[in-house]
mmCIF file of the N, C-alpha and C atoms, coordinates in Angstrom:
data_MODEL
# 
_entry.id   MODEL 
# 
loop_
_atom_site.group_PDB 
_atom_site.id 
_atom_site.type_symbol 
_atom_site.label_atom_id 
_atom_site.label_alt_id 
_atom_site.label_comp_id 
_atom_site.label_asym_id 
_atom_site.label_entity_id 
_atom_site.label_seq_id 
_atom_site.pdbx_PDB_ins_code 
_atom_site.Cartn_x 
_atom_site.Cartn_y 
_atom_site.Cartn_z 
_atom_site.occupancy 
_atom_site.B_iso_or_equiv 
_atom_site.pdbx_formal_charge 
_atom_site.auth_seq_id 
_atom_site.auth_comp_id 
_atom_site.auth_asym_id 
_atom_site.auth_atom_id 
_atom_site.pdbx_PDB_model_num 
ATOM 1   N N  . MET A 1 1  ? 60.060 -24.856 -136.253 1.00 0.00 ? 1  MET A N  1 
ATOM 2   C CA . MET A 1 1  ? 58.757 -25.366 -136.649 1.00 0.00 ? 1  MET A CA 1 
ATOM 3   C C  . MET A 1 1  ? 57.960 -24.223 -137.246 1.00 0.00 ? 1  MET A C  1 
ATOM 4   N N  . GLU A 1 2  ? 57.496 -24.434 -138.432 1.00 0.00 ? 2  GLU A N  1 
ATOM 5   C CA . GLU A 1 2  ? 56.684 -23.427 -139.121 1.00 0.00 ? 2  GLU A CA 1 
ATOM 6   C C  . GLU A 1 2  ? 55.248 -23.948 -139.193 1.00 0.00 ? 2  GLU A C  1 
ATOM 7   N N  . PRO A 1 3  ? 54.334 -23.335 -138.418 1.00 0.00 ? 3  PRO A N  1 
ATOM 8   C CA . PRO A 1 3  ? 52.946 -23.814 -138.431 1.00 0.00 ? 3  PRO A CA 1 
ATOM 9   C C  . PRO A 1 3  ? 52.332 -23.743 -139.828 1.00 0.00 ? 3  PRO A C  1 
ATOM 10  N N  . GLN A 1 4  ? 51.554 -24.754 -140.173 1.00 0.00 ? 4  GLN A N  1 
ATOM 11  C CA . GLN A 1 4  ? 50.877 -24.765 -141.462 1.00 0.00 ? 4  GLN A CA 1 
ATOM 12  C C  . GLN A 1 4  ? 49.417 -24.416 -141.273 1.00 0.00 ? 4  GLN A C  1 
ATOM 13  N N  . GLN A 1 5  ? 48.880 -23.674 -142.224 1.00 0.00 ? 5  GLN A N  1 
ATOM 14  C CA . GLN A 1 5  ? 47.486 -23.246 -142.179 1.00 0.00 ? 5  GLN A CA 1 
ATOM 15  C C  . GLN A 1 5  ? 46.563 -24.467 -142.239 1.00 0.00 ? 5  GLN A C  1 
ATOM 16  N N  . VAL A 1 6  ? 45.481 -24.397 -141.469 1.00 0.00 ? 6  VAL A N  1 
ATOM 17  C CA . VAL A 1 6  ? 44.456 -25.441 -141.513 1.00 0.00 ? 6  VAL A CA 1 
ATOM 18  C C  . VAL A 1 6  ? 43.103 -24.777 -141.683 1.00 0.00 ? 6  VAL A C  1 
ATOM 19  N N  . GLU A 1 7  ? 42.161 -25.547 -142.174 1.00 0.00 ? 7  GLU A N  1 
ATOM 20  C CA . GLU A 1 7  ? 40.809 -25.034 -142.368 1.00 0.00 ? 7  GLU A CA 1 
ATOM 21  C C  . GLU A 1 7  ? 39.990 -25.313 -141.121 1.00 0.00 ? 7  GLU A C  1 
ATOM 22  N N  . SER A 1 8  ? 39.703 -24.260 -140.378 1.00 0.00 ? 8  SER A N  1 
ATOM 23  C CA . SER A 1 8  ? 38.979 -24.401 -139.122 1.00 0.00 ? 8  SER A CA 1 
ATOM 24  C C  . SER A 1 8  ? 38.508 -23.021 -138.682 1.00 0.00 ? 8  SER A C  1 
ATOM 25  N N  . SER A 1 9  ? 37.382 -22.975 -137.985 1.00 0.00 ? 9  SER A N  1 
ATOM 26  C CA . SER A 1 9  ? 36.923 -21.695 -137.457 1.00 0.00 ? 9  SER A CA 1 
ATOM 27  C C  . SER A 1 9  ? 37.626 -21.354 -136.142 1.00 0.00 ? 9  SER A C  1 
ATOM 28  N N  . MET A 1 10 ? 38.202 -22.359 -135.481 1.00 0.00 ? 10 MET A N  1 
ATOM 29  C CA . MET A 1 10 ? 38.847 -22.148 -134.181 1.00 0.00 ? 10 MET A CA 1 
ATOM 30  C C  . MET A 1 10 ? 40.365 -22.090 -134.282 1.00 0.00 ? 10 MET A C  1 
ATOM 31  N N  . VAL A 1 11 ? 40.936 -22.870 -135.198 1.00 0.00 ? 11 VAL A N  1 
ATOM 32  C CA . VAL A 1 11 ? 42.383 -23.008 -135.307 1.00 0.00 ? 11 VAL A CA 1 
ATOM 33  C C  . VAL A 1 11 ? 42.838 -22.460 -136.661 1.00 0.00 ? 11 VAL A C  1 
ATOM 34  N N  . GLN A 1 12 ? 43.835 -21.591 -136.620 1.00 0.00 ? 12 GLN A N  1 
ATOM 35  C CA . GLN A 1 12 ? 44.343 -20.993 -137.855 1.00 0.00 ? 12 GLN A CA 1 
ATOM 36  C C  . GLN A 1 12 ? 45.489 -21.814 -138.435 1.00 0.00 ? 12 GLN A C  1 
ATOM 37  N N  . ALA A 1 13 ? 46.398 -22.295 -137.559 1.00 0.00 ? 13 ALA A N  1 
ATOM 38  C CA . ALA A 1 13 ? 47.570 -23.027 -138.035 1.00 0.00 ? 13 ALA A CA 1 
ATOM 39  C C  . ALA A 1 13 ? 48.106 -23.920 -136.926 1.00 0.00 ? 13 ALA A C  1 
ATOM 40  N N  . VAL A 1 14 ? 48.786 -25.005 -137.335 1.00 0.00 ? 14 VAL A N  1 
ATOM 41  C CA . VAL A 1 14 ? 49.408 -25.916 -136.363 1.00 0.00 ? 14 VAL A CA 1 
ATOM 42  C C  . VAL A 1 14 ? 50.795 -26.307 -136.865 1.00 0.00 ? 14 VAL A C  1 
ATOM 43  N N  . GLY A 1 15 ? 51.684 -26.546 -135.912 1.00 0.00 ? 15 GLY A N  1 
ATOM 44  C CA . GLY A 1 15 ? 53.022 -27.018 -136.226 1.00 0.00 ? 15 GLY A CA 1 
ATOM 45  C C  . GLY A 1 15 ? 53.446 -28.020 -135.175 1.00 0.00 ? 15 GLY A C  1 
ATOM 46  N N  . TYR A 1 16 ? 54.451 -28.816 -135.503 1.00 0.00 ? 16 TYR A N  1 
ATOM 47  C CA . TYR A 1 16 ? 54.885 -29.852 -134.568 1.00 0.00 ? 16 TYR A CA 1 
ATOM 48  C C  . TYR A 1 16 ? 56.384 -30.042 -134.683 1.00 0.00 ? 16 TYR A C  1 
ATOM 49  N N  . ASP A 1 17 ? 57.041 -30.143 -133.527 1.00 0.00 ? 17 ASP A N  1 
ATOM 50  C CA . ASP A 1 17 ? 58.464 -30.456 -133.471 1.00 0.00 ? 17 ASP A CA 1 
ATOM 51  C C  . ASP A 1 17 ? 58.600 -31.844 -132.868 1.00 0.00 ? 17 ASP A C  1 
ATOM 52  N N  . GLU A 1 18 ? 58.983 -32.803 -133.713 1.00 0.00 ? 18 GLU A N  1 
ATOM 53  C CA . GLU A 1 18 ? 59.035 -34.199 -133.286 1.00 0.00 ? 18 GLU A CA 1 
ATOM 54  C C  . GLU A 1 18 ? 60.107 -34.423 -132.210 1.00 0.00 ? 18 GLU A C  1 
ATOM 55  N N  . GLY A 1 19 ? 61.218 -33.721 -132.320 1.00 0.00 ? 19 GLY A N  1 
ATOM 56  C CA . GLY A 1 19 ? 62.304 -33.901 -131.354 1.00 0.00 ? 19 GLY A CA 1 
ATOM 57  C C  . GLY A 1 19 ? 61.904 -33.573 -129.932 1.00 0.00 ? 19 GLY A C  1 
ATOM 58  N N  . SER A 1 20 ? 61.174 -32.476 -129.768 1.00 0.00 ? 20 SER A N  1 
ATOM 59  C CA . SER A 1 20 ? 60.761 -32.058 -128.428 1.00 0.00 ? 20 SER A CA 1 
ATOM 60  C C  . SER A 1 20 ? 59.306 -32.420 -128.120 1.00 0.00 ? 20 SER A C  1 
ATOM 61  N N  . GLN A 1 21 ? 58.628 -33.019 -129.080 1.00 0.00 ? 21 GLN A N  1 
ATOM 62  C CA . GLN A 1 21 ? 57.205 -33.365 -128.953 1.00 0.00 ? 21 GLN A CA 1 
ATOM 63  C C  . GLN A 1 21 ? 56.376 -32.142 -128.555 1.00 0.00 ? 21 GLN A C  1 
ATOM 64  N N  . THR A 1 22 ? 56.630 -31.042 -129.249 1.00 0.00 ? 22 THR A N  1 
ATOM 65  C CA . THR A 1 22 ? 55.926 -29.799 -128.963 1.00 0.00 ? 22 THR A CA 1 
ATOM 66  C C  . THR A 1 22 ? 54.961 -29.481 -130.100 1.00 0.00 ? 22 THR A C  1 
ATOM 67  N N  . LEU A 1 23 ? 53.721 -29.264 -129.722 1.00 0.00 ? 23 LEU A N  1 
ATOM 68  C CA . LEU A 1 23 ? 52.677 -28.892 -130.669 1.00 0.00 ? 23 LEU A CA 1 
ATOM 69  C C  . LEU A 1 23 ? 52.434 -27.396 -130.524 1.00 0.00 ? 23 LEU A C  1 
ATOM 70  N N  . GLU A 1 24 ? 52.511 -26.669 -131.623 1.00 0.00 ? 24 GLU A N  1 
ATOM 71  C CA . GLU A 1 24 ? 52.243 -25.231 -131.617 1.00 0.00 ? 24 GLU A CA 1 
ATOM 72  C C  . GLU A 1 24 ? 50.936 -24.987 -132.345 1.00 0.00 ? 24 GLU A C  1 
ATOM 73  N N  . VAL A 1 25 ? 50.055 -24.255 -131.693 1.00 0.00 ? 25 VAL A N  1 
ATOM 74  C CA . VAL A 1 25 ? 48.735 -23.994 -132.261 1.00 0.00 ? 25 VAL A CA 1 
ATOM 75  C C  . VAL A 1 25 ? 48.477 -22.495 -132.280 1.00 0.00 ? 25 VAL A C  1 
ATOM 76  N N  . VAL A 1 26 ? 48.146 -21.979 -133.455 1.00 0.00 ? 26 VAL A N  1 
ATOM 77  C CA . VAL A 1 26 ? 47.740 -20.582 -133.605 1.00 0.00 ? 26 VAL A CA 1 
ATOM 78  C C  . VAL A 1 26 ? 46.223 -20.590 -133.733 1.00 0.00 ? 26 VAL A C  1 
ATOM 79  N N  . PHE A 1 27 ? 45.566 -20.000 -132.749 1.00 0.00 ? 27 PHE A N  1 
ATOM 80  C CA . PHE A 1 27 ? 44.108 -19.966 -132.759 1.00 0.00 ? 27 PHE A CA 1 
ATOM 81  C C  . PHE A 1 27 ? 43.617 -18.784 -133.599 1.00 0.00 ? 27 PHE A C  1 
ATOM 82  N N  . SER A 1 28 ? 42.370 -18.858 -133.999 1.00 0.00 ? 28 SER A N  1 
ATOM 83  C CA . SER A 1 28 ? 41.781 -17.829 -134.853 1.00 0.00 ? 28 SER A CA 1 
ATOM 84  C C  . SER A 1 28 ? 41.746 -16.461 -134.182 1.00 0.00 ? 28 SER A C  1 
ATOM 85  N N  . ASN A 1 29 ? 41.792 -16.431 -132.852 1.00 0.00 ? 29 ASN A N  1 
ATOM 86  C CA . ASN A 1 29 ? 41.796 -15.153 -132.138 1.00 0.00 ? 29 ASN A CA 1 
ATOM 87  C C  . ASN A 1 29 ? 43.192 -14.527 -132.109 1.00 0.00 ? 29 ASN A C  1 
ATOM 88  N N  . GLY A 1 30 ? 44.172 -15.205 -132.752 1.00 0.00 ? 30 GLY A N  1 
ATOM 89  C CA . GLY A 1 30 ? 45.525 -14.672 -132.834 1.00 0.00 ? 30 GLY A CA 1 
ATOM 90  C C  . GLY A 1 30 ? 46.462 -15.158 -131.748 1.00 0.00 ? 30 GLY A C  1 
ATOM 91  N N  . LYS A 1 31 ? 45.939 -15.806 -130.725 1.00 0.00 ? 31 LYS A N  1 
ATOM 92  C CA . LYS A 1 31 ? 46.794 -16.310 -129.643 1.00 0.00 ? 31 LYS A CA 1 
ATOM 93  C C  . LYS A 1 31 ? 47.479 -17.599 -130.081 1.00 0.00 ? 31 LYS A C  1 
ATOM 94  N N  . THR A 1 32 ? 48.731 -17.753 -129.654 1.00 0.00 ? 32 THR A N  1 
ATOM 95  C CA . THR A 1 32 ? 49.521 -18.930 -130.006 1.00 0.00 ? 32 THR A CA 1 
ATOM 96  C C  . THR A 1 32 ? 49.924 -19.648 -128.730 1.00 0.00 ? 32 THR A C  1 
ATOM 97  N N  . TYR A 1 33 ? 49.744 -20.967 -128.729 1.00 0.00 ? 33 TYR A N  1 
ATOM 98  C CA . TYR A 1 33 ? 50.096 -21.787 -127.578 1.00 0.00 ? 33 TYR A CA 1 
ATOM 99  C C  . TYR A 1 33 ? 51.016 -22.906 -128.007 1.00 0.00 ? 33 TYR A C  1 
ATOM 100 N N  . LYS A 1 34 ? 51.919 -23.283 -127.101 1.00 0.00 ? 34 LYS A N  1 
ATOM 101 C CA . LYS A 1 34 ? 52.742 -24.474 -127.277 1.00 0.00 ? 34 LYS A CA 1 
ATOM 102 C C  . LYS A 1 34 ? 52.281 -25.488 -126.241 1.00 0.00 ? 34 LYS A C  1 
ATOM 103 N N  . TYR A 1 35 ? 52.049 -26.712 -126.715 1.00 0.00 ? 35 TYR A N  1 
ATOM 104 C CA . TYR A 1 35 ? 51.665 -27.828 -125.854 1.00 0.00 ? 35 TYR A CA 1 
ATOM 105 C C  . TYR A 1 35 ? 52.839 -28.795 -125.838 1.00 0.00 ? 35 TYR A C  1 
ATOM 106 N N  . PHE A 1 36 ? 53.197 -29.270 -124.641 1.00 0.00 ? 36 PHE A N  1 
ATOM 107 C CA . PHE A 1 36 ? 54.419 -30.048 -124.464 1.00 0.00 ? 36 PHE A CA 1 
ATOM 108 C C  . PHE A 1 36 ? 54.156 -31.539 -124.256 1.00 0.00 ? 36 PHE A C  1 
ATOM 109 N N  . GLN A 1 37 ? 55.125 -32.353 -124.690 1.00 0.00 ? 37 GLN A N  1 
ATOM 110 C CA . GLN A 1 37 ? 55.070 -33.815 -124.565 1.00 0.00 ? 37 GLN A CA 1 
ATOM 111 C C  . GLN A 1 37 ? 53.838 -34.394 -125.266 1.00 0.00 ? 37 GLN A C  1 
ATOM 112 N N  . VAL A 1 38 ? 53.547 -33.866 -126.436 1.00 0.00 ? 38 VAL A N  1 
ATOM 113 C CA . VAL A 1 38 ? 52.408 -34.322 -127.236 1.00 0.00 ? 38 VAL A CA 1 
ATOM 114 C C  . VAL A 1 38 ? 52.904 -35.380 -128.227 1.00 0.00 ? 38 VAL A C  1 
ATOM 115 N N  . PRO A 1 39 ? 52.370 -36.596 -128.168 1.00 0.00 ? 39 PRO A N  1 
ATOM 116 C CA . PRO A 1 39 ? 52.790 -37.625 -129.128 1.00 0.00 ? 39 PRO A CA 1 
ATOM 117 C C  . PRO A 1 39 ? 52.492 -37.204 -130.568 1.00 0.00 ? 39 PRO A C  1 
ATOM 118 N N  . LYS A 1 40 ? 53.344 -37.636 -131.486 1.00 0.00 ? 40 LYS A N  1 
ATOM 119 C CA . LYS A 1 40 ? 53.177 -37.289 -132.895 1.00 0.00 ? 40 LYS A CA 1 
ATOM 120 C C  . LYS A 1 40 ? 51.813 -37.724 -133.419 1.00 0.00 ? 40 LYS A C  1 
ATOM 121 N N  . GLN A 1 41 ? 51.306 -38.834 -132.908 1.00 0.00 ? 41 GLN A N  1 
ATOM 122 C CA . GLN A 1 41 ? 50.002 -39.353 -133.336 1.00 0.00 ? 41 GLN A CA 1 
ATOM 123 C C  . GLN A 1 41 ? 48.888 -38.325 -133.083 1.00 0.00 ? 41 GLN A C  1 
ATOM 124 N N  . ILE A 1 42 ? 48.973 -37.593 -131.991 1.00 0.00 ? 42 ILE A N  1 
ATOM 125 C CA . ILE A 1 42 ? 47.958 -36.572 -131.686 1.00 0.00 ? 42 ILE A CA 1 
ATOM 126 C C  . ILE A 1 42 ? 47.999 -35.472 -132.742 1.00 0.00 ? 42 ILE A C  1 
ATOM 127 N N  . TYR A 1 43 ? 49.208 -35.044 -133.100 1.00 0.00 ? 43 TYR A N  1 
ATOM 128 C CA . TYR A 1 43 ? 49.366 -34.023 -134.148 1.00 0.00 ? 43 TYR A CA 1 
ATOM 129 C C  . TYR A 1 43 ? 48.808 -34.527 -135.474 1.00 0.00 ? 43 TYR A C  1 
ATOM 130 N N  . GLU A 1 44 ? 49.143 -35.754 -135.831 1.00 0.00 ? 44 GLU A N  1 
ATOM 131 C CA . GLU A 1 44 ? 48.670 -36.310 -137.102 1.00 0.00 ? 44 GLU A CA 1 
ATOM 132 C C  . GLU A 1 44 ? 47.152 -36.427 -137.124 1.00 0.00 ? 44 GLU A C  1 
ATOM 133 N N  . GLN A 1 45 ? 46.567 -36.822 -136.000 1.00 0.00 ? 45 GLN A N  1 
ATOM 134 C CA . GLN A 1 45 ? 45.109 -36.937 -135.933 1.00 0.00 ? 45 GLN A CA 1 
ATOM 135 C C  . GLN A 1 45 ? 44.447 -35.566 -135.996 1.00 0.00 ? 45 GLN A C  1 
ATOM 136 N N  . LEU A 1 46 ? 45.100 -34.561 -135.416 1.00 0.00 ? 46 LEU A N  1 
ATOM 137 C CA . LEU A 1 46 ? 44.575 -33.199 -135.489 1.00 0.00 ? 46 LEU A CA 1 
ATOM 138 C C  . LEU A 1 46 ? 44.518 -32.729 -136.944 1.00 0.00 ? 46 LEU A C  1 
ATOM 139 N N  . LEU A 1 47 ? 45.557 -33.016 -137.698 1.00 0.00 ? 47 LEU A N  1 
ATOM 140 C CA . LEU A 1 47 ? 45.604 -32.577 -139.092 1.00 0.00 ? 47 LEU A CA 1 
ATOM 141 C C  . LEU A 1 47 ? 44.471 -33.163 -139.932 1.00 0.00 ? 47 LEU A C  1 
ATOM 142 N N  . VAL A 1 48 ? 44.044 -34.387 -139.625 1.00 0.00 ? 48 VAL A N  1 
ATOM 143 C CA . VAL A 1 48 ? 43.004 -35.031 -140.434 1.00 0.00 ? 48 VAL A CA 1 
ATOM 144 C C  . VAL A 1 48 ? 41.617 -34.973 -139.793 1.00 0.00 ? 48 VAL A C  1 
ATOM 145 N N  . ALA A 1 49 ? 41.531 -34.376 -138.607 1.00 0.00 ? 49 ALA A N  1 
ATOM 146 C CA . ALA A 1 49 ? 40.234 -34.295 -137.914 1.00 0.00 ? 49 ALA A CA 1 
ATOM 147 C C  . ALA A 1 49 ? 39.259 -33.454 -138.725 1.00 0.00 ? 49 ALA A C  1 
ATOM 148 N N  . GLU A 1 50 ? 38.023 -33.923 -138.799 1.00 0.00 ? 50 GLU A N  1 
ATOM 149 C CA . GLU A 1 50 ? 36.992 -33.176 -139.513 1.00 0.00 ? 50 GLU A CA 1 
ATOM 150 C C  . GLU A 1 50 ? 36.758 -31.820 -138.858 1.00 0.00 ? 50 GLU A C  1 
ATOM 151 N N  . SER A 1 51 ? 36.761 -31.806 -137.514 1.00 0.00 ? 51 SER A N  1 
ATOM 152 C CA . SER A 1 51 ? 36.632 -30.557 -136.764 1.00 0.00 ? 51 SER A CA 1 
ATOM 153 C C  . SER A 1 51 ? 37.877 -30.378 -135.912 1.00 0.00 ? 51 SER A C  1 
ATOM 154 N N  . LYS A 1 52 ? 38.739 -29.457 -136.326 1.00 0.00 ? 52 LYS A N  1 
ATOM 155 C CA . LYS A 1 52 ? 39.981 -29.202 -135.586 1.00 0.00 ? 52 LYS A CA 1 
ATOM 156 C C  . LYS A 1 52 ? 39.671 -28.683 -134.179 1.00 0.00 ? 52 LYS A C  1 
ATOM 157 N N  . GLY A 1 53 ? 38.666 -27.821 -134.073 1.00 0.00 ? 53 GLY A N  1 
ATOM 158 C CA . GLY A 1 53 ? 38.305 -27.266 -132.775 1.00 0.00 ? 53 GLY A CA 1 
ATOM 159 C C  . GLY A 1 53 ? 37.829 -28.328 -131.805 1.00 0.00 ? 53 GLY A C  1 
ATOM 160 N N  . SER A 1 54 ? 36.961 -29.213 -132.262 1.00 0.00 ? 54 SER A N  1 
ATOM 161 C CA . SER A 1 54 ? 36.464 -30.285 -131.395 1.00 0.00 ? 54 SER A CA 1 
ATOM 162 C C  . SER A 1 54 ? 37.599 -31.217 -130.984 1.00 0.00 ? 54 SER A C  1 
ATOM 163 N N  . TYR A 1 55 ? 38.488 -31.523 -131.930 1.00 0.00 ? 55 TYR A N  1 
ATOM 164 C CA . TYR A 1 55 ? 39.612 -32.400 -131.606 1.00 0.00 ? 55 TYR A CA 1 
ATOM 165 C C  . TYR A 1 55 ? 40.524 -31.735 -130.567 1.00 0.00 ? 55 TYR A C  1 
ATOM 166 N N  . MET A 1 56 ? 40.774 -30.445 -130.734 1.00 0.00 ? 56 MET A N  1 
ATOM 167 C CA . MET A 1 56 ? 41.588 -29.724 -129.751 1.00 0.00 ? 56 MET A CA 1 
ATOM 168 C C  . MET A 1 56 ? 40.953 -29.804 -128.368 1.00 0.00 ? 56 MET A C  1 
ATOM 169 N N  . GLN A 1 57 ? 39.652 -29.582 -128.297 1.00 0.00 ? 57 GLN A N  1 
ATOM 170 C CA . GLN A 1 57 ? 38.970 -29.606 -127.005 1.00 0.00 ? 57 GLN A CA 1 
ATOM 171 C C  . GLN A 1 57 ? 38.965 -31.004 -126.393 1.00 0.00 ? 57 GLN A C  1 
ATOM 172 N N  . ASP A 1 58 ? 38.835 -32.024 -127.219 1.00 0.00 ? 58 ASP A N  1 
ATOM 173 C CA . ASP A 1 58 ? 38.751 -33.396 -126.722 1.00 0.00 ? 58 ASP A CA 1 
ATOM 174 C C  . ASP A 1 58 ? 40.110 -34.015 -126.395 1.00 0.00 ? 58 ASP A C  1 
ATOM 175 N N  . ALA A 1 59 ? 41.138 -33.684 -127.175 1.00 0.00 ? 59 ALA A N  1 
ATOM 176 C CA . ALA A 1 59 ? 42.388 -34.435 -127.075 1.00 0.00 ? 59 ALA A CA 1 
ATOM 177 C C  . ALA A 1 59 ? 43.630 -33.612 -126.715 1.00 0.00 ? 59 ALA A C  1 
ATOM 178 N N  . VAL A 1 60 ? 43.520 -32.287 -126.697 1.00 0.00 ? 60 VAL A N  1 
ATOM 179 C CA . VAL A 1 60 ? 44.729 -31.485 -126.450 1.00 0.00 ? 60 VAL A CA 1 
ATOM 180 C C  . VAL A 1 60 ? 44.540 -30.501 -125.293 1.00 0.00 ? 60 VAL A C  1 
ATOM 181 N N  . ILE A 1 61 ? 43.547 -29.625 -125.401 1.00 0.00 ? 61 ILE A N  1 
ATOM 182 C CA . ILE A 1 61 ? 43.332 -28.606 -124.368 1.00 0.00 ? 61 ILE A CA 1 
ATOM 183 C C  . ILE A 1 61 ? 43.035 -29.292 -123.041 1.00 0.00 ? 61 ILE A C  1 
ATOM 184 N N  . ASP A 1 62 ? 43.730 -28.885 -122.003 1.00 0.00 ? 62 ASP A N  1 
ATOM 185 C CA . ASP A 1 62 ? 43.621 -29.443 -120.648 1.00 0.00 ? 62 ASP A CA 1 
ATOM 186 C C  . ASP A 1 62 ? 44.139 -30.881 -120.541 1.00 0.00 ? 62 ASP A C  1 
ATOM 187 N N  . CYS A 1 63 ? 44.786 -31.383 -121.603 1.00 0.00 ? 63 CYS A N  1 
ATOM 188 C CA . CYS A 1 63 ? 45.366 -32.733 -121.563 1.00 0.00 ? 63 CYS A CA 1 
ATOM 189 C C  . CYS A 1 63 ? 46.894 -32.688 -121.484 1.00 0.00 ? 63 CYS A C  1 
ATOM 190 N N  . TYR A 1 64 ? 47.487 -31.587 -121.887 1.00 0.00 ? 64 TYR A N  1 
ATOM 191 C CA . TYR A 1 64 ? 48.943 -31.441 -121.909 1.00 0.00 ? 64 TYR A CA 1 
ATOM 192 C C  . TYR A 1 64 ? 49.331 -30.105 -121.287 1.00 0.00 ? 64 TYR A C  1 
ATOM 193 N N  . GLN A 1 65 ? 50.532 -30.070 -120.721 1.00 0.00 ? 65 GLN A N  1 
ATOM 194 C CA . GLN A 1 65 ? 51.035 -28.799 -120.217 1.00 0.00 ? 65 GLN A CA 1 
ATOM 195 C C  . GLN A 1 65 ? 51.205 -27.865 -121.401 1.00 0.00 ? 65 GLN A C  1 
ATOM 196 N N  . TYR A 1 66 ? 50.969 -26.586 -121.181 1.00 0.00 ? 66 TYR A N  1 
ATOM 197 C CA . TYR A 1 66 ? 51.039 -25.635 -122.282 1.00 0.00 ? 66 TYR A CA 1 
ATOM 198 C C  . TYR A 1 66 ? 51.549 -24.295 -121.785 1.00 0.00 ? 66 TYR A C  1 
ATOM 199 N N  . ARG A 1 67 ? 51.872 -23.457 -122.743 1.00 0.00 ? 67 ARG A N  1 
ATOM 200 C CA . ARG A 1 67 ? 52.295 -22.089 -122.448 1.00 0.00 ? 67 ARG A CA 1 
ATOM 201 C C  . ARG A 1 67 ? 51.879 -21.217 -123.611 1.00 0.00 ? 67 ARG A C  1 
ATOM 202 N N  . GLN A 1 68 ? 51.320 -20.059 -123.293 1.00 0.00 ? 68 GLN A N  1 
ATOM 203 C CA . GLN A 1 68 ? 51.014 -19.097 -124.349 1.00 0.00 ? 68 GLN A CA 1 
ATOM 204 C C  . GLN A 1 68 ? 52.323 -18.420 -124.728 1.00 0.00 ? 68 GLN A C  1 
ATOM 205 N N  . ILE A 1 69 ? 52.539 -18.254 -126.022 1.00 0.00 ? 69 ILE A N  1 
ATOM 206 C CA . ILE A 1 69 ? 53.770 -17.608 -126.474 1.00 0.00 ? 69 ILE A CA 1 
ATOM 207 C C  . ILE A 1 69 ? 53.438 -16.314 -127.183 1.00 0.00 ? 69 ILE A C  1 
ATOM 208 N N  . ARG A 1 70 ? 54.398 -15.435 -127.180 1.00 0.00 ? 70 ARG A N  1 
ATOM 209 C CA . ARG A 1 70 ? 54.240 -14.161 -127.888 1.00 0.00 ? 70 ARG A CA 1 
ATOM 210 C C  . ARG A 1 70 ? 55.199 -14.182 -129.074 1.00 0.00 ? 70 ARG A C  1 
ATOM 211 N N  . LYS A 1 71 ? 54.690 -13.836 -130.198 1.00 0.00 ? 71 LYS A N  1 
ATOM 212 C CA . LYS A 1 71 ? 55.519 -13.759 -131.406 1.00 0.00 ? 71 LYS A CA 1 
ATOM 213 C C  . LYS A 1 71 ? 56.320 -12.460 -131.348 1.00 0.00 ? 71 LYS A C  1 
ATOM 214 N N  . ARG A 1 72 ? 57.565 -12.554 -131.771 1.00 0.00 ? 72 ARG A N  1 
ATOM 215 C CA . ARG A 1 72 ? 58.381 -11.343 -131.867 1.00 0.00 ? 72 ARG A CA 1 
ATOM 216 C C  . ARG A 1 72 ? 57.926 -10.518 -133.057 1.00 0.00 ? 72 ARG A C  1 
ATOM 217 N N  . SER A 1 73 ? 57.825 -9.229  -132.848 1.00 0.00 ? 73 SER A N  1 
ATOM 218 C CA . SER A 1 73 ? 57.465 -8.379  -133.973 1.00 0.00 ? 73 SER A CA 1 
ATOM 219 C C  . SER A 1 73 ? 58.685 -8.163  -134.839 1.00 0.00 ? 73 SER A C  1 
ATOM 220 N N  . LYS A 1 74 ? 58.462 -8.070  -136.142 1.00 0.00 ? 74 LYS A N  1 
ATOM 221 C CA . LYS A 1 74 ? 59.590 -7.945  -137.084 1.00 0.00 ? 74 LYS A CA 1 
ATOM 222 C C  . LYS A 1 74 ? 59.964 -6.503  -137.283 1.00 0.00 ? 74 LYS A C  1 
# 
């Protein structure tokens, strides 16, 4: 899954793996989180939300199990 850039002050990029229902979110502070068992509809609604940050707070953060991930340095 390759996260795509989004226009938001809180969220830098989002990606989704339909097979595992995993949502990956790169926040503007550089931290990356994976949220698990997220329906595809939530990802699609996030992409079209007027405020990505508000949508994350309302529909994703504290609603799904998550884990902060560390990117491997190249």
